[in-house]
C-alpha positions in Angstrom: 0.0 0.0 0.0 2.8 2.5 0.9 4.8 1.3 -2.0 1.9 1.9 -4.4 1.6 5.4 -3.0 5.3 6.2 -3.4 5.3 4.7 -6.9 2.3 6.8 -7.8 3.9 10.0 -6.4 7.2 9.3 -8.3 5.3 8.6 -11.5 3.3 11.9 -11.1 6.4 13.8 -10.4 8.3 12.5 -13.5 5.3 12.8 -15.7 4.9 16.4 -14.7 8.6 17.1 -15.4 8.5 15.2 -18.7 5.5 17.1 -20.1 6.3 20.5 -18.7 8.0 23.1 -20.8 10.5 24.2 -18.1 13.7 25.8 -19.4 16.3 28.1 -18.2 16.0 31.4 -19.9 18.2 34.4 -19.3 15.8 37.3 -19.5 16.4 41.0 -19.6 16.3 41.3 -15.8 19.4 39.1 -15.6 21.3 41.3 -18.2 20.1 44.5 -16.5 21.4 43.2 -13.1 24.7 42.2 -14.7 25.0 45.6 -16.4 24.3 47.5 -13.1 26.8 45.3 -11.3 29.6 46.0 -13.8 28.8 49.7 -13.8 29.0 49.8 -10.0 32.3 47.9 -10.1 33.8 50.3 -12.6 32.7 53.3 -10.5 34.3 51.8 -7.4 37.6 51.0 -9.2 37.7 54.5 -10.6 36.9 56.1 -7.2 39.6 53.9 -5.6 42.2 55.2 -8.1 41.2 58.8 -7.2 41.5 58.1 -3.5 45.0 56.6 -4.0 46.1 59.6 -6.0 44.8 62.0 -3.3 46.5 60.0 -0.6 49.8 60.1 -2.5 49.6 63.8 -3.1 48.8 64.5 0.6 51.7 62.3 1.8 54.2 63.0 -1.0 56.9 64.2 1.5 56.4 61.0 3.6 56.8 58.8 0.5 59.9 60.6 -0.7 61.5 60.4 2.8 60.6 56.7 3.1 62.1 55.9 -0.3 65.3 57.8 0.4 65.6 56.1 3.8 65.2 52.7 2.1 67.8 53.6 -0.5 70.2 55.0 2.2 69.8 52.0 4.5 69.7 49.4 1.6 66.3 48.1 2.7 67.1 47.7 6.4 64.5 49.8 8.1 65.2 48.8 11.7 67.4 51.7 12.4 65.3 54.5 11.0 62.2 54.0 13.2 62.4 55.0 16.8 61.9 52.1 19.3 60.2 54.3 22.0 58.6 57.7 22.1 61.0 60.0 23.9 
């Protein structure tokens, strides 16, 4: 009795899938979402480049000092930073 019920349910399930017209279609909502996603990514990448340029222009003296310290000490930065605040 239970086996007949399970068999009947399985047959109904497969018959529904067999005769249905289910398919995976990529509609315009998918493409619109992808377009919006890539536009937002492009804006964020461009904005990040602007922020990095502003950061570099604000700290230009620090970057030039650090590069000259690295060149003068041949990459060993242990001696140029103070160990304690005095």
